[in-house]
C-alpha positions in Angstrom: 103.7 92.5 91.1 103.8 90.4 94.2 103.6 92.8 97.2 102.7 96.3 98.4 106.3 97.4 97.8 105.7 96.5 94.1 102.5 98.6 94.1 104.3 101.6 95.5 107.2 101.3 93.1 104.8 101.1 90.1 102.9 104.1 91.4 106.2 106.0 91.8 107.2 105.1 88.3 103.9 106.4 86.8 103.9 109.5 89.0 107.4 110.3 87.6 105.9 111.0 84.2 105.0 114.6 83.6 101.3 114.9 83.0 100.2 112.1 85.3 97.8 113.4 88.0 96.4 110.3 89.6 97.5 106.6 89.8 95.6 103.6 91.1 97.5 100.3 91.2 95.8 97.0 92.2 97.9 94.1 93.4 95.0 91.8 93.5 93.8 92.6 89.9 97.3 93.3 88.5 96.4 96.6 86.8 97.2 100.3 86.9 94.8 103.1 86.2 96.3 106.4 85.3 94.5 109.8 85.1 96.3 112.3 82.9 96.3 116.1 83.0 97.8 116.2 79.4 98.3 113.8 76.6 100.9 111.1 77.5 101.5 108.2 75.2 101.1 104.6 76.4 104.7 104.0 75.3 105.9 106.8 77.7 104.0 105.2 80.6 105.3 101.7 79.7 108.9 103.0 79.5 108.6 104.6 83.0 107.3 101.4 84.6 109.9 99.2 82.8 112.7 101.6 83.9 111.8 100.7 87.5 112.2 97.0 86.7 108.7 95.9 85.9 107.2 94.4 82.8 104.0 95.9 81.2 102.1 93.0 79.8 99.0 94.6 78.2 97.4 97.8 77.1 93.7 98.4 77.8 
């Protein structure tokens, strides 16, 4: 991610996943924090972000 547009796009990608209730994306720290209402796999979240053209580089 290089700009605020990237941050908004990654947020939109994560919010598009059913079960996601809150998303925080930090451009400076290069991370996303996701709060879930129900169980969602990391792979599902990763696929959503990648479908918007971004690469997920690590799982915490």
